[in-house]
Residue frames relative to the residue before (quaternion, step in Angstrom):
aa qw qx qy qz dx dy dz
X 1.0000 0.0000 0.0000 0.0000 0.00 0.00 0.00
X 0.3964 -0.7100 0.5318 0.2363 3.44 -0.86 1.14
X 0.6085 -0.5012 0.4682 0.3991 3.72 -1.32 0.51
X 0.6880 0.4574 -0.3693 0.4256 3.73 0.50 -0.73
X 0.6220 0.5154 -0.3459 0.4773 3.68 1.09 -0.48
X 0.6408 0.4974 -0.3226 0.4878 3.50 0.97 -0.77
X 0.6480 0.5395 -0.3369 0.4191 3.59 0.81 -0.90
X 0.6212 0.5404 -0.3028 0.4801 3.51 1.19 -1.01
X 0.6685 0.4941 -0.3013 0.4671 3.65 0.75 -0.83
X 0.6735 0.4563 -0.3148 0.4890 3.60 0.93 -0.78
X 0.6126 0.5399 -0.3416 0.4654 3.63 0.87 -0.71
X 0.5825 0.5352 -0.3150 0.5243 3.71 1.08 -0.95
X 0.7501 0.4296 -0.2930 0.4086 3.54 0.37 -1.13
X 0.6538 0.5061 -0.3396 0.4485 3.59 0.97 -0.73
X 0.6316 0.5311 -0.3281 0.4598 3.61 1.03 -0.82
X 0.6530 0.5229 -0.3155 0.4478 3.59 1.05 -0.60
X 0.5841 0.5807 -0.4037 0.3983 3.63 1.15 -0.61
X 0.3976 -0.6784 0.5909 0.1802 3.51 -1.25 0.84
X 0.1020 0.7810 -0.6128 0.0646 3.61 -0.39 1.18
X 0.0295 0.7540 -0.6561 -0.0077 3.58 -1.15 0.76
X 0.8300 0.0686 -0.0879 0.5465 3.51 -0.89 0.94
X 0.7658 -0.3317 0.2452 0.4933 3.59 -0.90 -0.82
X 0.7907 0.2568 -0.1844 0.5243 3.71 1.08 0.14
X 0.7056 -0.3940 0.3437 0.4784 3.49 -1.26 -0.15
X 0.5989 -0.5391 0.4560 0.3777 3.54 -1.31 0.50
X 0.3688 -0.7825 0.4827 0.1367 3.55 -0.50 1.30
X 0.5658 0.5655 -0.3859 0.4596 3.67 1.27 -0.20
X 0.5655 0.5565 -0.4280 0.4328 3.64 1.07 -0.33
X 0.4977 -0.6213 0.4835 0.3640 3.63 -1.19 0.65
X 0.6728 0.5031 -0.2713 0.4698 3.50 1.07 -0.89
X 0.0484 0.7995 -0.5986 0.0116 3.83 -0.77 0.64
X 0.7337 -0.4524 0.2767 0.4248 3.54 -1.25 0.19
X 0.6297 0.5261 -0.3532 0.4495 3.62 1.25 -0.16
X 0.6868 0.5035 -0.2614 0.4544 3.46 1.07 -0.92
X 0.6416 0.4782 -0.2996 0.5194 3.61 1.42 -0.59
X 0.4766 0.6842 -0.4848 0.2640 3.67 1.11 -0.20
X 0.1581 0.7321 -0.6485 0.1361 3.63 -0.80 1.06
X 0.6073 -0.5803 0.3820 0.3854 3.53 -1.16 0.69
X 0.6090 0.5834 -0.3716 0.3882 3.67 1.06 -0.59
X 0.5930 0.5866 -0.3577 0.4199 3.52 1.20 -0.53
X 0.5390 0.5900 -0.4076 0.4419 3.57 1.22 -0.51
X 0.6386 0.5508 -0.3014 0.4450 3.52 0.87 -1.05
X 0.6935 0.4602 -0.3007 0.4657 3.51 0.71 -1.16
X 0.6169 0.5419 -0.3726 0.4324 3.68 0.88 -0.70
X 0.6850 0.4966 -0.2917 0.4462 3.52 0.92 -0.96
X 0.5972 0.5814 -0.3126 0.4556 3.48 1.16 -0.86
X 0.6822 0.4773 -0.2479 0.4953 3.58 0.97 -1.12
X 0.6625 0.4925 -0.3241 0.4621 3.59 0.86 -0.69
X 0.6496 0.4975 -0.3314 0.4698 3.58 1.00 -0.55
X 0.6233 0.5466 -0.3329 0.4493 3.49 1.18 -0.69
X 0.6321 0.5665 -0.2874 0.4438 3.40 1.18 -0.70
X 0.6231 0.5131 -0.2843 0.5173 3.49 1.18 -0.97
X 0.6213 0.5022 -0.3436 0.4936 3.63 1.01 -0.86
X 0.6661 0.5087 -0.3323 0.4325 3.73 0.66 -0.87
X 0.7883 0.3202 -0.1732 0.4960 3.52 0.92 -0.76
X 0.2226 0.8401 -0.4727 0.1457 3.53 1.35 0.40
X 0.6379 0.5444 -0.3369 0.4280 3.54 0.92 -0.90
X 0.7257 0.4397 -0.2429 0.4701 3.68 1.02 -0.63
X 0.7677 0.4064 -0.1687 0.4658 3.49 1.32 -0.56
X 0.4420 0.7678 -0.3965 0.2406 3.52 1.41 -0.40
X 0.7535 0.3683 -0.2540 0.4817 3.62 1.04 -0.54
X 0.5577 0.6031 -0.3514 0.4493 3.54 1.29 0.21
X 0.1809 -0.8173 0.5352 0.1132 3.70 0.39 1.26
X 0.6150 0.5637 -0.4094 0.3692 3.66 0.83 -0.56
X 0.5567 0.5747 -0.3926 0.4534 3.58 1.13 -0.57
X 0.7076 0.4691 -0.2787 0.4489 3.64 0.74 -0.92
X 0.6383 0.5379 -0.3008 0.4612 3.45 1.07 -0.77
X 0.6381 0.5412 -0.2660 0.4786 3.48 1.15 -0.93
X 0.6343 0.5617 -0.3064 0.4338 3.42 1.11 -0.80
X 0.6100 0.5495 -0.2678 0.5042 3.53 1.18 -0.98
X 0.6879 0.4340 -0.2930 0.5025 3.68 0.81 -0.96
X 0.5783 0.5355 -0.4047 0.4637 3.77 1.00 -0.69
X 0.6719 0.4708 -0.3626 0.4420 3.74 0.64 -1.06
X 0.6988 0.4957 -0.3372 0.3902 3.57 0.65 -1.20
X 0.6716 0.5180 -0.3002 0.4365 3.70 1.05 -0.90
X 0.6515 0.5561 -0.2720 0.4385 3.46 1.09 -1.05
X 0.7427 0.4023 -0.1796 0.5043 3.51 0.93 -1.03
X 0.5755 0.6044 -0.3646 0.4130 3.65 1.13 -0.23
X 0.6677 -0.4790 0.3460 0.4529 3.59 -1.28 -0.19
X 0.6568 -0.4774 0.4419 0.3815 3.44 -1.34 0.38
X 0.0951 -0.8279 0.5500 0.0559 3.64 -0.85 0.83
X 0.6336 0.4877 -0.3365 0.4974 3.52 1.34 -0.15
X 0.2051 -0.7419 0.6160 0.1672 3.47 -1.25 0.60
X 0.5682 -0.6178 0.4111 0.3556 3.57 -1.00 0.74
X 0.7600 0.3280 -0.2771 0.4879 3.49 -0.97 0.83
X 0.5571 0.6037 -0.4325 0.3718 3.63 1.10 -0.24
X 0.3384 -0.6985 0.5654 0.2792 3.64 -1.01 0.67
X 0.5124 -0.6327 0.4970 0.3002 3.46 -1.41 0.51
């Protein structure tokens, strides 16, 4: 699959999402917790990589961005580390 095809698919998916205010429309039965599946983590990381690719010209000298991307991948794909009810 070409990057342009993938970007088109991502844009279509994003445009189909129902956003209101700062979160998802709470009237829908489905919410961010009921949609939670491990496959979505991979989709998130793919979209994030596409954004970094899209802004490559602006980011290519910023090593911290690429280091952070690797840390994000490791954290997102690793075990859950937060416990319900824990305060930040």
